[in-house]
VEXPAGU-883162 format. One line per field, with one value per residue: residue in three letters; chain; x, y, z of N, C-alpha, C in turn. Coordinates in steps of 0.001 Angstrom, whole numbers, m for minus. Layout:
BEGIN
r: [ALA, ...]
c: [A, ...]
nu: [X, ...]
nv: [Y, ...]
nw: [Z, ...]
cau: [X, ...]
cav: [Y, ...]
caw: [Z, ...]
cu: [X, ...]
cv: [Y, ...]
cw: [Z, ...]
//
This chain:
BEGIN
r: [UNK, UNK, UNK, UNK, UNK, UNK, UNK, UNK, UNK, UNK, UNK, UNK, UNK, UNK, UNK, UNK, UNK, UNK, UNK, UNK, UNK, UNK, UNK, UNK, UNK, UNK, UNK, UNK, UNK, UNK, UNK, UNK, UNK, UNK, UNK, UNK, UNK, UNK, UNK, UNK, UNK, UNK, UNK, UNK, UNK, UNK, UNK, UNK, UNK, UNK, UNK, UNK, UNK, UNK, UNK, UNK, UNK, UNK, UNK, UNK, UNK, UNK, UNK, UNK, UNK, UNK, UNK, UNK, UNK, UNK, UNK, UNK, UNK, UNK, UNK, UNK, UNK, UNK, UNK, UNK, UNK, UNK, UNK, UNK, UNK, UNK, UNK, UNK, UNK, UNK, UNK, UNK, UNK, UNK, UNK, UNK, UNK, UNK, UNK, UNK, UNK, UNK, UNK, UNK, UNK, UNK, UNK, UNK, UNK, UNK, UNK, UNK, UNK, UNK, UNK, UNK, UNK, UNK, UNK, UNK, UNK, UNK, UNK, UNK, UNK, UNK, UNK, UNK, UNK, UNK, UNK, UNK, UNK, UNK, UNK, UNK, UNK, UNK, UNK, UNK, UNK, UNK, UNK, UNK, UNK, UNK, UNK, UNK, UNK, UNK, UNK, UNK, UNK, UNK, UNK, UNK, UNK, UNK, UNK, UNK, UNK, UNK, UNK, UNK, UNK, UNK, UNK, UNK, UNK, UNK, UNK, UNK, UNK, UNK, UNK, UNK, UNK, UNK, UNK, UNK, UNK, UNK, UNK, UNK, UNK, UNK, UNK, UNK, UNK, UNK, UNK, UNK, UNK, UNK, UNK, UNK, UNK, UNK, UNK, UNK, UNK, UNK, UNK, UNK, UNK, UNK, UNK, UNK, UNK, UNK, UNK, UNK, UNK, UNK, UNK, UNK, UNK, UNK, UNK]
c: [A, A, A, A, A, A, A, A, A, A, A, A, A, A, A, A, A, A, A, A, A, A, A, A, A, A, A, A, A, A, A, A, A, A, A, A, A, A, A, A, A, A, A, A, A, A, A, A, A, A, A, A, A, A, A, A, A, A, A, A, A, A, A, A, A, A, A, A, A, A, A, A, A, A, A, A, A, A, A, A, A, A, A, A, A, A, A, A, A, A, A, A, A, A, A, A, A, A, A, A, A, A, A, A, A, A, A, A, A, A, A, A, A, A, A, A, A, A, A, A, A, A, A, A, A, A, A, A, A, A, A, A, A, A, A, A, A, A, A, A, A, A, A, A, A, A, A, A, A, A, A, A, A, A, A, A, A, A, A, A, A, A, A, A, A, A, A, A, A, A, A, A, A, A, A, A, A, A, A, A, A, A, A, A, A, A, A, A, A, A, A, A, A, A, A, A, A, A, A, A, A, A, A, A, A, A, A, A, A, A, A, A, A, A, A, A, A, A, A]
nu: [216198, 216262, 217470, 215502, 213433, 214679, 214991, 212315, 211594, 213152, 212109, 209487, 209959, 210959, 208720, 206806, 208157, 208153, 205484, 204942, 204445, 206199, 206511, 205995, 204218, 201822, 198293, 196622, 194160, 191487, 191184, 189016, 185536, 184465, 183622, 185431, 184711, 186003, 187102, 185036, 183386, 180938, 178307, 178217, 175861, 173400, 170016, 166936, 165168, 166434, 169219, 172576, 173958, 176404, 176125, 174776, 176588, 178093, 176943, 175995, 177860, 180904, 180217, 180405, 180018, 180032, 182012, 183680, 183014, 182109, 179101, 177768, 175160, 175446, 177903, 177366, 175191, 176145, 177249, 175181, 172497, 170601, 171970, 173450, 171660, 171306, 173733, 174082, 175143, 173766, 171083, 171088, 171685, 169433, 167336, 168146, 167879, 165090, 164238, 165403, 163972, 161351, 161108, 159213, 158070, 159911, 160128, 158236, 159229, 161793, 161122, 159563, 161382, 163471, 162175, 162271, 164889, 166467, 165462, 165647, 166617, 164625, 162255, 162935, 163223, 160614, 159262, 160292, 159346, 160786, 162123, 162226, 164702, 167054, 169230, 171650, 171442, 170432, 169965, 172221, 174254, 177121, 177180, 174685, 172714, 171408, 172740, 174487, 172514, 171035, 172898, 173311, 171503, 169012, 168645, 169280, 167602, 165463, 163869, 163363, 161766, 159357, 155869, 153004, 153123, 152245, 151474, 153334, 153690, 155150, 155055, 156325, 156756, 157311, 156807, 157243, 159414, 162871, 163653, 161671, 161143, 160153, 161622, 161444, 161715, 162332, 162138, 160537, 160014, 162596, 165812, 166033, 167512, 170267, 170151, 168553, 170189, 172402, 171457, 169051, 166714, 163861, 163696, 161259, 158989, 157917, 155833, 155648, 158148, 159046, 157553, 156754, 155494, 156719, 158946, 157511, 156617, 158187, 158862]
nv: [127955, 125626, 126657, 128400, 126574, 125085, 127046, 127551, 125101, 125125, 127346, 126451, 124280, 125548, 127056, 125064, 123834, 125825, 125857, 123510, 121926, 121505, 118390, 118671, 120751, 119970, 119918, 118524, 116083, 115883, 113149, 112440, 112927, 113939, 116751, 119134, 120350, 121296, 123765, 125481, 127071, 126219, 128000, 129128, 129990, 131318, 132066, 133175, 131352, 129861, 127932, 127927, 126449, 125329, 124514, 122170, 120493, 118758, 116224, 115743, 115761, 114495, 111978, 109021, 107016, 103521, 103541, 105461, 108056, 111391, 111864, 113601, 115671, 118415, 118979, 118890, 120578, 123185, 124223, 124791, 126670, 127184, 127381, 129609, 131612, 134198, 135329, 135564, 137586, 138511, 138335, 140165, 142517, 142702, 143053, 145495, 147076, 147009, 148337, 150821, 151733, 151817, 153341, 153959, 151593, 150233, 148955, 146914, 145424, 144601, 143099, 141044, 139802, 139035, 137197, 134728, 134447, 135078, 133620, 132866, 135141, 136941, 135760, 135741, 138471, 139368, 138031, 139307, 141817, 143570, 145460, 144054, 144554, 144793, 146222, 148926, 149441, 146966, 143380, 142627, 144074, 143721, 144485, 144124, 142268, 140031, 139292, 136948, 134914, 135664, 135426, 132734, 131708, 129572, 127527, 124669, 124693, 126150, 124931, 122495, 123199, 124000, 124078, 122403, 123065, 125426, 126340, 129053, 130222, 129918, 128465, 128810, 127635, 129835, 130187, 128205, 127173, 126155, 123062, 122148, 122809, 121806, 119904, 118789, 115648, 112969, 110461, 107964, 107904, 109041, 109059, 111105, 112279, 113089, 115184, 117030, 117678, 118830, 120794, 121758, 121299, 119278, 116349, 115083, 112984, 114109, 114194, 116187, 116988, 115416, 116162, 117900, 120293, 121567, 122784, 124423, 126456, 128659, 128571]
nw: [35151, 36657, 38909, 39866, 40459, 42456, 44379, 45000, 46141, 48424, 49823, 50181, 51840, 54127, 54904, 55480, 57542, 59461, 60128, 61395, 64568, 67624, 69409, 72104, 72175, 71260, 71334, 74046, 74258, 76486, 78734, 80153, 80730, 82953, 84745, 86787, 89966, 92102, 92744, 93247, 95637, 98105, 99718, 103062, 105397, 107672, 108086, 109555, 108463, 106509, 105209, 103977, 100944, 101516, 104125, 103894, 102866, 104428, 104580, 102020, 99950, 98388, 97404, 95618, 92637, 91585, 89692, 90484, 89902, 90727, 92197, 93732, 94893, 95510, 94247, 91496, 91270, 91825, 89496, 87873, 86235, 88125, 90570, 89967, 89526, 90575, 90063, 87392, 84843, 82589, 83354, 85507, 84101, 82467, 84300, 85391, 83120, 82700, 84998, 84590, 82382, 83273, 85861, 87778, 88439, 89830, 92429, 92225, 90051, 90944, 93178, 92050, 90288, 91992, 93537, 92311, 91362, 93496, 95768, 98527, 99886, 99125, 100238, 102959, 103461, 102903, 104938, 107156, 106825, 105243, 102425, 99202, 97518, 94798, 93633, 94367, 97701, 97970, 97590, 96029, 97047, 98945, 101556, 102462, 104687, 103750, 101512, 101173, 101179, 98976, 96842, 96754, 95123, 93648, 95937, 98160, 100580, 99758, 97625, 98898, 100979, 100053, 100155, 99047, 96094, 93541, 90210, 89203, 91697, 94981, 98271, 101497, 104741, 107147, 109747, 111586, 114155, 114654, 116350, 114628, 112042, 108860, 106269, 103017, 101338, 98897, 100017, 101973, 105513, 106528, 108221, 110966, 113043, 112634, 110704, 112026, 114186, 112935, 111158, 112055, 110747, 110131, 108484, 106252, 104363, 101171, 98538, 96682, 95956, 93884, 91734, 88664, 88998, 91066, 89912, 88292, 89924, 89622, 86944]
cau: [214925, 216552, 217737, 214208, 212731, 215370, 214656, 210927, 211570, 213748, 211129, 208363, 210421, 211051, 207362, 206209, 208857, 207722, 204096, 204839, 204540, 206964, 205655, 205574, 203217, 200596, 197150, 196241, 192724, 191163, 190886, 187810, 184455, 183977, 184085, 185938, 184040, 186704, 187443, 183830, 182973, 179539, 178147, 177753, 175184, 172157, 169023, 165897, 164407, 167189, 170632, 173313, 174282, 177568, 175695, 174275, 177673, 178664, 176392, 175513, 178933, 181865, 179520, 180905, 179388, 180926, 183123, 184495, 182566, 181462, 177662, 177227, 174185, 176039, 178987, 176807, 174263, 176768, 177597, 173952, 171871, 169868, 172919, 173979, 170527, 171495, 175044, 174023, 175256, 172717, 169863, 171263, 171585, 168052, 166530, 168557, 167282, 163661, 164090, 165755, 162916, 160112, 161544, 158063, 157731, 161143, 159898, 157503, 160126, 162857, 160514, 159153, 162547, 164231, 161405, 162678, 166341, 167064, 164271, 165858, 166683, 163295, 161308, 163324, 162902, 159165, 158872, 160714, 158752, 161769, 161930, 162968, 165430, 168200, 170347, 172066, 171626, 169661, 170574, 173514, 175233, 177753, 176922, 173328, 172778, 170847, 173531, 174865, 171322, 170669, 173863, 173281, 170550, 167924, 169439, 168670, 166534, 164295, 163038, 162982, 160810, 158123, 154670, 151886, 153469, 151225, 152103, 153479, 153955, 155563, 154748, 157257, 156336, 158334, 156298, 157696, 160755, 163681, 164011, 160450, 160993, 160131, 162284, 160835, 162539, 161587, 162222, 159668, 160630, 164039, 166439, 165900, 168358, 171478, 169839, 168061, 171311, 173360, 170848, 167811, 165576, 163356, 163379, 160063, 158646, 157018, 155763, 155738, 159531, 159249, 156629, 157191, 154880, 157702, 159691, 156561, 156370, 158884, 159024]
cav: [127321, 124713, 127453, 128895, 125433, 124751, 128094, 127325, 123953, 125541, 128209, 125596, 123487, 126441, 127412, 123895, 123606, 126822, 125587, 122313, 122181, 120506, 117393, 119114, 121794, 119372, 120026, 117251, 115858, 115357, 111720, 112227, 113894, 114343, 118098, 119327, 121431, 121431, 125147, 126286, 126923, 126324, 129111, 128845, 131093, 130971, 133105, 132614, 130285, 129189, 127609, 127933, 125151, 124793, 123877, 120834, 119737, 117751, 114895, 115593, 115785, 113382, 110727, 108487, 105786, 102364, 103825, 106511, 109375, 112201, 111985, 114434, 116656, 119746, 119133, 119160, 121710, 124506, 124733, 124951, 127991, 127366, 127870, 130906, 132427, 135591, 135791, 135678, 138995, 138852, 138579, 141426, 143610, 142784, 143681, 146899, 147741, 147170, 149369, 152111, 152133, 152087, 153533, 154023, 150216, 149612, 148069, 145742, 144646, 143970, 142072, 139923, 139103, 138419, 136104, 133458, 134388, 135212, 133271, 132843, 136532, 137529, 135221, 136203, 139897, 139478, 137558, 140299, 143107, 144421, 145660, 143103, 145326, 144097, 147122, 149906, 148810, 145729, 142070, 142514, 144800, 142808, 144946, 143714, 141053, 138912, 139069, 135530, 134144, 136036, 134946, 131270, 131353, 128637, 126605, 123475, 124898, 126771, 123919, 121425, 123696, 124409, 123333, 122430, 123964, 125839, 126987, 130498, 130727, 128904, 128790, 128252, 127868, 130576, 130399, 127125, 127393, 124937, 122060, 121599, 123215, 120619, 119969, 117663, 114851, 111940, 109144, 107769, 107592, 109301, 109185, 112530, 112790, 113754, 116458, 117952, 118130, 119619, 121904, 122135, 120982, 117930, 115779, 114255, 112672, 115030, 113781, 117352, 117142, 114664, 116622, 119007, 121539, 122229, 123671, 125379, 127588, 129802, 128453]
caw: [35535, 37751, 40099, 40351, 41061, 43707, 45348, 45415, 47043, 49703, 50496, 50606, 52981, 55283, 55319, 56122, 58797, 60443, 60504, 62222, 66004, 68369, 70064, 73430, 72041, 70737, 72236, 74643, 74358, 77824, 78766, 80949, 80510, 84260, 85078, 88145, 90666, 93376, 93050, 93407, 97036, 98498, 100652, 104414, 106084, 108352, 108359, 110421, 107798, 105450, 105378, 102721, 100341, 102201, 105367, 103560, 102241, 105326, 104279, 100647, 98949, 98486, 97099, 94354, 92174, 91549, 88784, 91076, 89476, 91751, 91940, 94797, 94436, 95592, 93281, 90175, 91353, 91889, 88167, 87100, 86211, 89374, 91565, 89536, 89088, 90987, 89590, 85933, 84452, 81627, 84134, 86228, 83129, 81993, 85354, 85454, 81959, 82957, 86030, 83986, 81448, 84015, 87245, 88679, 88803, 90322, 93569, 91732, 89192, 91727, 94035, 91213, 89744, 93082, 94134, 91712, 91173, 94835, 96548, 99980, 100342, 98929, 101220, 104290, 103540, 102994, 106271, 108143, 106496, 104578, 100992, 98368, 96510, 94211, 93376, 95372, 99006, 97944, 97786, 95362, 97860, 99889, 102917, 102820, 105500, 103003, 100297, 100999, 100828, 97608, 95873, 96699, 94072, 93942, 96731, 98766, 101550, 99117, 96962, 99813, 101976, 99391, 100551, 98109, 94989, 92573, 89061, 89285, 93046, 95952, 99659, 102460, 106115, 107898, 111103, 112459, 114680, 114774, 115331, 114040, 110642, 107996, 104972, 102317, 100445, 98152, 100648, 103138, 106813, 106581, 109533, 111242, 114117, 112159, 110062, 113056, 115005, 112158, 110425, 112736, 109892, 110346, 107166, 106123, 102975, 100489, 97137, 95808, 95523, 92646, 90711, 87812, 89460, 91928, 89013, 87726, 90816, 89032, 85497]
cu: [215134, 216789, 216436, 213451, 213355, 215032, 213250, 210839, 212114, 212761, 209968, 208739, 210480, 209668, 206699, 206856, 208410, 206303, 203968, 205068, 205377, 206024, 205136, 204542, 201891, 199475, 196736, 194718, 192414, 190754, 189633, 186777, 183884, 184500, 184574, 185266, 184789, 187000, 186241, 183258, 181466, 179444, 177612, 177108, 173940, 171281, 167970, 165209, 165178, 168626, 171291, 173636, 175487, 177220, 175212, 175401, 178226, 178206, 176103, 176569, 179863, 181175, 179956, 180155, 180431, 182123, 184028, 184103, 181860, 179992, 176991, 176290, 174798, 177106, 178462, 175896, 174976, 177245, 176361, 173454, 171072, 170780, 173394, 172889, 170697, 172781, 175072, 174072, 174195, 171417, 169957, 171097, 170149, 167153, 166861, 167952, 165795, 163407, 164368, 164660, 161610, 160428, 160396, 157626, 158919, 160881, 159201, 158421, 161165, 162307, 160158, 160351, 163357, 163486, 161797, 164188, 167101, 166013, 164465, 165883, 165315, 162332, 161641, 162988, 161400, 158676, 159176, 160173, 159709, 161471, 162799, 163624, 166643, 169423, 170588, 172301, 170907, 170522, 171950, 174626, 175811, 177552, 175515, 173394, 172246, 171608, 173971, 173684, 170908, 171586, 173959, 172209, 169404, 168570, 168589, 167446, 165387, 163377, 162530, 162090, 159469, 156978, 153618, 152151, 152324, 151942, 152134, 153742, 154380, 155262, 155735, 156787, 157471, 157909, 156804, 159142, 161533, 163563, 162798, 160207, 161094, 160879, 161949, 161819, 161734, 161531, 161309, 160486, 162142, 164538, 166536, 166961, 169545, 171168, 169325, 169230, 172276, 172754, 169583, 166597, 165164, 162947, 162149, 159823, 157692, 156959, 155825, 157157, 159775, 158363, 157141, 156605, 155830, 158541, 158789, 156227, 157081, 158889, 157705]
cv: [126386, 125473, 127960, 127790, 125063, 125764, 127906, 126175, 124308, 126374, 127384, 124792, 124317, 126783, 126251, 123614, 124576, 126572, 124377, 122671, 121113, 119582, 117886, 120225, 121255, 119466, 118659, 117156, 115283, 113899, 111412, 113294, 114383, 115740, 118165, 120536, 121816, 122880, 126035, 126063, 127018, 127347, 128639, 130097, 130546, 132215, 132456, 131407, 129503, 128906, 127590, 126540, 124508, 124090, 122446, 119904, 118625, 116343, 114679, 115824, 114611, 112032, 110257, 107219, 104683, 102578, 104929, 107913, 110099, 112381, 112795, 115483, 118048, 120005, 119502, 120385, 123042, 125047, 125007, 126386, 128248, 127961, 129277, 131865, 133903, 136185, 136048, 137143, 139433, 139166, 139909, 142620, 143796, 143445, 145162, 147700, 147997, 148282, 150754, 152626, 152481, 152257, 153593, 152634, 149476, 148600, 146791, 144834, 143897, 142882, 140838, 139112, 138408, 137237, 134752, 133342, 134511, 134809, 133249, 134253, 137196, 137068, 135701, 137668, 140105, 139078, 138595, 141694, 144080, 144507, 144663, 143848, 144540, 144992, 148102, 149218, 147468, 144481, 141909, 143217, 143855, 143230, 144567, 142378, 139825, 138630, 137615, 134659, 134422, 135372, 133424, 130773, 130473, 127440, 125536, 123783, 125755, 125678, 122863, 121903, 124079, 123465, 123484, 123381, 124202, 126531, 128498, 131049, 129589, 129415, 128065, 128620, 128544, 130807, 129351, 127345, 126078, 124375, 121448, 122064, 121969, 120886, 118682, 116972, 113731, 110577, 109050, 107426, 107836, 109353, 110679, 113106, 113605, 115116, 117476, 118534, 119026, 120853, 122458, 122086, 119541, 117333, 114878, 113980, 113723, 114690, 114954, 117547, 116478, 115146, 117813, 120350, 122296, 123204, 124776, 126532, 128846, 129777, 128314]
cw: [36721, 39037, 40717, 41057, 42401, 44788, 45889, 46399, 48416, 50505, 51025, 51838, 54244, 55824, 56058, 57470, 59872, 60911, 61414, 63677, 66660, 69107, 71401, 73384, 71507, 71770, 72737, 74757, 75739, 77755, 79576, 80626, 81832, 84594, 86515, 88774, 91946, 93741, 93310, 94802, 97192, 99626, 102000, 105010, 106779, 108418, 109253, 109802, 106756, 105880, 104010, 102221, 101016, 103497, 105117, 103107, 103116, 104962, 102791, 99577, 99215, 98333, 95717, 93962, 92076, 90626, 89314, 90667, 90627, 91377, 93039, 94223, 94418, 94557, 91901, 90192, 91228, 90550, 87313, 87109, 87478, 90439, 91250, 89086, 89425, 90435, 88100, 85510, 83452, 82364, 84879, 85295, 82651, 83027, 85465, 84307, 82167, 83973, 85440, 83067, 82143, 85506, 88246, 89145, 89416, 91438, 93131, 90928, 90019, 92654, 93215, 90738, 90843, 93695, 93562, 91539, 92487, 95879, 98060, 100553, 100238, 100014, 102626, 104483, 103686, 104389, 107339, 107858, 105848, 103083, 100225, 97209, 96031, 94138, 94529, 96723, 99111, 98037, 97126, 96134, 98917, 101337, 103386, 103557, 104768, 101704, 100139, 100591, 99390, 96590, 95817, 95739, 94528, 94637, 97415, 99620, 101023, 98591, 97936, 100962, 101365, 99765, 99458, 96948, 94017, 91425, 89256, 90669, 93963, 97360, 100563, 103858, 106884, 109347, 112096, 112872, 114738, 116187, 114644, 112606, 109764, 106700, 104241, 101372, 99815, 98837, 101873, 104385, 106848, 108020, 109846, 112166, 113618, 111553, 111066, 113846, 114246, 111502, 111067, 111814, 110169, 108993, 107212, 104647, 102425, 99017, 96174, 95261, 94167, 91499, 89923, 88248, 90386, 91097, 88474, 88645, 90322, 87500, 84755]
//
């Protein structure tokens, strides 16, 4: 009986020893809740009426609060669903499913869905009289000239160019040429020279930027 008990103790000791983890294998709990966005590049491109999020980065990133936290708009925006609206695989699959089930409505479906998930590419294509297609040779195709605009999702120069937002639709002035293109912000009397020289947009105050209806143009 003593031999059996001793054997059990030895086995138990071995099992417990094999389950324990060395100190250097202990999972380290992160000491900060601040996410890192340093590896996520912003997109640089120019179309006749839009600029990529990377074009805005010169002035709108590398901003820190008094505690040293990154509070840059671009840094936080690029991890959101807005920034990834066109990259979302679930959305792409859903649109593809709708097209497959009702192929006769393909043009309508792709135009409607791209208008909110790829708004810069959609608006530019509409302005130029092109088809707002998503698949095959459409916006998802890297050979398409509007692919960078499409993949930048709901980006800076979309929301900040919306005029008089209405629930369910947005309007952007594509008739004005630079440097007279207006881009709206929440601050009265903004300094204009720098933005005009770097982006060819003229910043002005627009109270629509602070209203929920701006979001309601798509949502």
